[in-house]
N, C-alpha and C positions, 0 to 999 in steps of 0.2 A: 945665485939666485936659480931656482927649478921652474919651469915654466909647462903647465900642461897643456898639451893639444889634441885631449881625447874627445874638445868638441868636435873637430876637425871629421871626426873618425865615425863621430853621431851625425853629424850633420851627412855627411854621405851612407850613411845608410838610411837616415830619413827619405832622403832622395829618393832610392834605389831603392825603397818599400813604398813610397805616394807612386812610382811611376807602375809598378808592379799591381800594385790597386788600384789603378785608372785602366790599367792593360784588364784587369778580372770581372772591371765592374764595365767596362766597355761606352769611360768620358775621356772626357778632355780637359786639359785644365784649367778652361775657361766654363767649364757648363757649371751652373749654380749647383744651390746645393740640394734643390729639388726634383732635378733631373738624378744625378748619384743615389737620393732615394729614391726616386720612381724605377733605376735599374736594377737596384739591392732589392727593392721587392717583389721586383718578374723572374730574377734569378733564384730567390730565395723561396719562390713560389714553385719552381720549375725543377731544382735540385735539393728539394727539402727530404731529408733522410723519410717520413713516411709517405713521400708519396714516389718516389725514389730510391728501393734499399742497398743500392751500391755505391751511393751519393755521399756519405758520411765528411770525407774527407773534402772535397771541394766544395761543401756546406760551410764547413768548419774555415777554409779556405773564402767563402765567400761574405761570408762575417767580419773576418778580421780586417778585409778590406777596409770595410764600409765602416769599422773600428777606425782601424788606420786615416780614411777621408773625412771622418768628420770629428773623430776628437782632435783637438789640438796638442794634446800632449798624452802623448801614448808610450807604452813602456821599451824602446825598441831593441833593448836588449832581449825581451821576451816573447818577443814574434815570432812565428814560422809559419811558413806556409808549408802545408803536407803533402799537395800538387805536384807544387813547382820546384826546378833544380838547381842550383848555383850558377849554371851554363844559360839555364831561358833567362835569368833573370840578368845576366852578361848581357848576352843579347838583347833585349828588351831594352837596359841602359842605354847600347851604342848606337840602337832604331831612334830612341828618342834624341839622344845628342845631333844623329844626323838630322831628325827632324828637324830642331831646333834654328838648329846651322841655312837649311836650309829655303825654309819657310819665312813667308816674308806675307803682308799684308793683303794683296789681294789673292794669293792662293790657298790662304788658310779660308777665308770665302767661298772663296770657288767650289772649294772640294769640301765644304762643310754646307754648302745650298744646293751643288748644283749639280 
C-alpha cells in the first residue's frame, strides 16, 4: 500500500505563507476580517503604483497577502512573494514559533492594549 504524505508539506507551506501575509499586513492571528481589510486598504493606498512609481512589487505582495488571509482555498503552489526572500520567511516562521511558545493570556492582552 502506498501512502501520500504530500498534505503535510502543503500544510506547512500554507502556515508559512499565512505567517508572512500577517507580517506584511501588520495583523495578528486573532484580528477579525475588518481589521485585515482596513490594514490592506491603508497599505494599498500608500503603495499603489500610481502613487509611488517604484513600489509595484511591494503592491503585488500586499495583494497576495490579502488574498491568502481572506480566501480559504488559495493555490499554495503558485504563491510567490516578490520582495521577501526565503531566509526572511524562515526567520518569520522562527519568530512566530517562539512567540507561540512564550505567550500567555495576560501578556497577550497587556501587549495589545498597554
